[in-house]
N, C-alpha and C positions, 0 to 999 in steps of 0.2 A: 504494500500500500504506500503510495507516494503523497498522500494528502498532508497538508500542513495542519498545524493546530487550528488555524482559522477555518480551514476546510472542515475539520471535525466539528467545530462549533456550528458552522453553517448547516452541516448535516443534521445536527441535533435540533437546530432551530426549525429546519424543514419538517422533521418528524414530529416536532411539537405542534406545528401548524397542521400537519396531516391528521394528528390525533384530534385536534379541535374541529377540523372541518368534517371529519367522519362522524363524531359523536354529538357535537353540540348543535342545537337548533335555535339558540337564543331564547329558549323558554325556561320557565321555572324548573328547578330540580329539587330533590329532597333536601340537599345540603346547600342550595344557593338560589338566589332570586333571578328573575329574568333580566333585570337591568345590568347586573354584574356579568351575566352571560353575554349580553350584546356588547357591552363595553370591551370585554376580553376579546371577543371575535373581531370587533372593529380594529383593535390594535394589531392583532396578528395578521389580518388581511393587509393592512397598510404596511406593516413591517416587512412581510415576505415579498409583497409586490415591489416595495422600494429597494430591498437589498438583493433579492434573487429573482428578478423579473423574468429571466429565461426559464425558470423552473415553476413559476407561479401557475401558468396555464397547464402544465403537466400534472398538477394536482387533480385535474378532472379525471384522470385515469385511475386514481387511487380510491375510487368508490366513495368519494365524499358525498354527504347527504345532499338532498335537493336544495335545502336552504342555502348552504354554502356554495353549491355549484352555481346557483343563480347569482350569488354575490360575485363569484369569480368571473362569470360571463359578463356581468354588468361592468366590472372593473376593466376587463379586456376591451370591451366595446367603447366605453366612455373615456378611457385613457390609453389609447393605442401607443405602441412604441415605433416611431418612424425609423429608428436605427436598427430594428430587428432584421437579421438576415432573412432572405426570401424563404429559405427552407423552414425556419422557425415560424415565420408568419403563416406559411401554408399549413403547417402542423396546427397552429393555433386555430385557424379557420376551420380545419377539419374537426378538431376537438370540440369547438363551440357548436357546430352543426350536429355532431354526433350526440353530444350531451343533451341539447335541446330536444332532439328526437326521442330521447329516453325519458324526459321529464314529463310529469302530469301537465296537460295543456293549461289548466287554470293557473299553474305557477308560471308557465312561460308567458301567458298573457299579462300576469301581474308584473313580470320583468319588463315586458314591452311597454306597459303603461307607465312604469317608472322612467324608462328611457325617454318616452315621449314627454312626460312632465318636466324632465330635466333638460329637454331640448337637445338630446344627444342625436345629432343628425348627420354624422359622417357617412361616407359611402359604404363602409363595411357594415355599419349598423343597419342601414336601409336594405342592403343585400341580404343580410341574415334574416331580417323580418320577412322580406318578400319570399325568400326560398322556403322558410318554415311554413308560412301561410299557404304557399302554393301546394304543399303536401297535405293539406287539411281538407276534410269534408266541410265546406263552408256553410252549407245550409244547417248542418248540425251545430257547428260552432256559433252560428248566428243565434240559435235558440239558447244554447247553454252558456255561452261566454260573450253575450252581445256587447257589453261595454268594452271588454278587452279587445275584441276583434275590431270594433269601430275605432278605438283609439289607435291601434297598430296600423290599420289600413289608412287612416287619415295621415298619420305621421310618416309612414314609409311610401305613401302615394301608391298603394297597391290597387291595381284595377280589379274590380269585383264584378261577378255576374250581375246582370240588371236586377234580378229578383232579390238577391242578397243585399244589394245596395239599397233597394227600396225598403226592405225590411229593417235595415240598420239605421238609415238616415231620414226616413219619412216620419211625419207625425203619426200618432196612433190611429187616427181616423183614416189616413191615407194608406197605412199598412193593411188595414182590413177592408179597404174599399172594393177590391176586386180579387178574384182567385189567383192562386199561384200554380205554376206548373210543377214545382217541387212538392212532393208528397208530404214532406215534413213541415214545410212552411204553410202548406194548405191545411194540414191537420191542426197546426197552431191557430190559424185564423178561425177555423170552424169550431175549435174547442172553446172559444169565447161564448158560443151560443148553445152547444150541445155537449153533454157529459160523455156521450158514447165516443166522441172523437178524441178524447184525451188519451185513450189507450193506444193510439198510434204515435204517441210522443215518448221521448225518453223519460225515465222515472222522475228525475229531478225537476223537469219542466211540468210533467203531468201532475205532480203532487200539489202545486199551487192551484191548478184548475179543479182538482178533486175537492180541495177545501172550498173553492168558490162555488161549486155546484153541490156542496154538502153531501158528497158520496160517502157512505159508511166505510170505515177503515178496512174491514174484512173484505168487503166487495172490491174496494180499490186494489188491495194487495193481491188478491187472487187474479184480477184482471190485468194488472200491470206486470206481473212476475216475468213474463217473457221479454219485456222491454228493459228490465233492470240490469245493470251491470253485475259482474260477479261480486265486486266489493259491496254494492248496494244490497244484493240479496243476502250477503252474510250479515250485514248490519241489521236487516229486517227479519232475520231468521227467528229470533226469540219472540218478536211481535207476532210473526206468523204462527208460532207454536201456541201463543196465548189465545189467538183467535181460532184455533183448531183447524188450521189449514193443513191439508195433507195432499201430497208430500210437502215437506218444508221447502221454503224458497231456495235455501242455500244448497249447493252441491259441494260438500266438503272435500270430495276427491280432487277438485281442481284448485283449491284455495292455496295461495303461497304459504310457506312455512311460518313466517313470523306472524302474519295476519291470523293464521289458524291458531297459533299459540295464544294470541290475544283473545280470540274468541273463546278458547277453552277456559282461560283464566276468568273470563266474565261469567262463566257458569258457576253455580254453587257446587261445593264438593259432592253433595248428594247427587246432583244431576250428572256430574262427571262419572261417578261410580256407576250410575244406572246406564250410562251410554258408553261404558269403558271400551267395549269391543269396537264400536263404530269410531270413537275418537282416536284410540291408539292406532287403528289401521290407517286412518286418515293422516295422522302425524307421521307414521312410518313412511307412507307413500310420498308425502310432501318432502320429507328429509331426503329420500332417495332421488327425487326430482331435482332438489337443490344441489345435491352432491354431484349429480350428472356423471361424467366419465371418471371422476375421482373416487366414486363409491368403492370402498373396499381397498383402497390403495395406501392408506395411511398406516404407519407402524403402530404398535401398541400405544394407545393414548389414554391418559387419565384426565377427566374433566372435573374441575372444582367449581361448583356452581353456588352462587349466593342467593339464598332465599330468606335472608334476614329482613327485619322490619323496613330497612331503608330501600329494599327492592320494590316497595310500594310505589316509588316514584313520586310524582307530584300531581297536582290537579290537572295540569296541562298534559302530562305524560303518564297517565294512570297505569300502574303495573307494567310499564315499559321495560324496566330492568329485569323483572322476573320473566316476562315474556321472552326476552333475549336469552336468558339463562335456560329456559325450557327448550327454546329452539336449538340452542347449541348442544344441549343434552342429546336430542334426537339426531342432529346433524353429525356429531362426533361418532355416534353409534353407526351411522351410515358410512362414514369415511373410514372408520377403523373398527372392524367387526370384533376385535378383542379389546374394546375400550371398556372403561369403568367410569362411573359417575359418582361424585362425592359431594353431596349437598351440605351446606354449612349447618343446617338444622339436624343433620343426621338421618333425614328421611330416606326411604328406599323406594317410595312410590311417587314417581315424577308427575303422574297425572293429577294428583291431588295437591300439588305444590301451592303454597300460599305464603305471603310475606309475614314473617313472625319471628320475634326474638332477636338476640344479639348477633354479633358477627365475629366469632372466634375462628378466623381464617386459617391460623397456623395448624389447627387440628386436622381439617380435611386435606390440607396440602401435604402434611406428613403422611396421612393415610394413603394419599394418591401416590406418593413417592415409594411407599412400601410395596406397591403392586409391581414394581420394576418396569415402568413405562419408558418408552423412548421419547415421549413428548407429553408435557403437562400443559393444559390450557385452563387458565383461571378466568372465570367470567364473574366480575364483581366490581362494585364502585370503589373498592379499595379502602373503605373506611373501617379498618379493623379495630377491635376492642382494645388491643394492646399493640399499637404500631411499632414501638421500639423492639419488642420481643420478636415480632414477625420479620421486621427488616434485618435484625441481627442474625436471626436463625437462617434466613435465606442467603444472606451474605456468607455466613459460615459454611452453609451447605455448598455453595458455589465454589468457594476458595479451598475448602478442606476435603469435602466428600466427593465432589464431582468437578475437579479443576479441568479435566479434559473435555467437559461439556458433552458427555455421552447422553445426557438427558437435556432436551430443549424445553425451556419453560417460557411461556408468554402470558402476560396479563392483558386481557381485553376488558376495557372499561366502558360501560354504556352511559357513563355520566362524565361530564366535563367539569373540572374544578376551576371555576373562574378566578378564585383567589390566588392560584399558584403562578401563572395560569397553565394548567396541564391536567391530565387525568391524575387522580390521586394514586401515587405509585405505591406498590407494595414494598419495594426495596431497590436500591441502585443495581443490584445483581440481576434483576428481572426486567426485561423491556416491557413497556406499557404502550398499548395502542388503543385508540378509541374504537368503539364498536357501535354501529347503527343498524346493520342488516346482517343476519347470520349467513346470508347467501355468499358474502365475500370473506367468510372465515378463512378459507385456504390462502387467499392472497394476503390477508392481514398477517397470518403466521409467517408467510414468506417475507413480508415487509419488516417484521420484527427483527430480522437478522441485522438490519442496519442500526438498531437501537442498542446493540450489545457492545458497541465501541470497537469492533474488529473491522468494520467496513466503513469507508468514508464517503465524502461528497462525490468523488469521481465515479465510484461504483454505484451510488444512488442515482446519479444523473444518467448513467448508462442503463440502469434498470428502468427508469422512468421513460426514457426515449424508446427503448425496445418495447415496453408495454404499450406506449402510445401508438407506435407503428402497427403493432399487432391489433390493437383496438380499432384503429382506423381501417385496416384491411378487412377485419370481420364485419365492419359496418358498411363497407362499400358494395 
């Protein structure tokens, strides 16, 4: 390794920012308020963009969450680098377009609305807006995201089909004055007058018309089920159960792993036990889908999972830390058939997990090490009951018991500690990375190698560039 001391510090700073951009959403956490989260994120974005501008855009390939991805894209579009080499600028453009294609449309429209409000009107911004909008079903977006599409189209001077333009920019009376050729826009026009036409609309649009026409909830849910998205059906599943609708709206076999874990935790322990076979089968299948081609390829792995009281999360992110721990439990089992899970509470039934009690992390970590794993994955906010004991024990283990690093240990934190600012670390001997989505667990374990101090900035830059190039090829 030829990196200087300054390069090693820059590598550490970049990993610090990566951890924040992966785990923090600027919302309230169990141990911190929203204002501190936002202030910490603002500082880190400004610092990394100012000191490592060539690597700032590459953060988009590290599976940063949508909140921070939108912030990175905003910074790149509103503060372009004229001095950037052509290949870097081309890579930036590709990463921006690729990430916007993967983000929820409502978040993209919020980003475009912010750019329009701030009058960011350079050529690249207009081109990005036009290209993204060109790939959308505009009649659907006109219904669901009317204000966002209108602001973006006006700002970027995007030519729209005549009917969409009439729907977006005309007065209400003019919008409803004559029929539309688009079936969606026509259904919207007719739903103002007849309840039967609202069932041809997307669920989020039809719900307002159902209230307007005073349609009974059970009747509406049964009629609109085919038009609801997978996420909407999952959110409405318990309501459907209460109204006695059969079969339930949600198809658990197709739900993503983390969302399925959140759904399971929202059920009472008695409901989970009553539906054990159904839920465990759905969780196992979701984990195998998430693991993909990596299923069964990991060496013996031990997972240490935090289900203490702090895994309750906050009002804004209810049970999010526990849902991530439950998702990692199932994903590690899919990745490593010989894995073992060690819950902080000592529980052995993951399906009935609930946030309760203190956080004695040292005990399950030692239990995990006794199983002889090649890899230990700790999923916890890191707020241990006896932090000096935990830190000293892990440092001693790394220096005296396993100096050759035959066992890899990584700490994945679902919570950002805005006061540090960093995730709350277990020990200097264990790299800590933020965690927002269990689907990226394998790549986070790979990234953790750079937090052990053995690899520096040049290796990290090479890793990011190679990952970005692969990412762009897969999206082409």
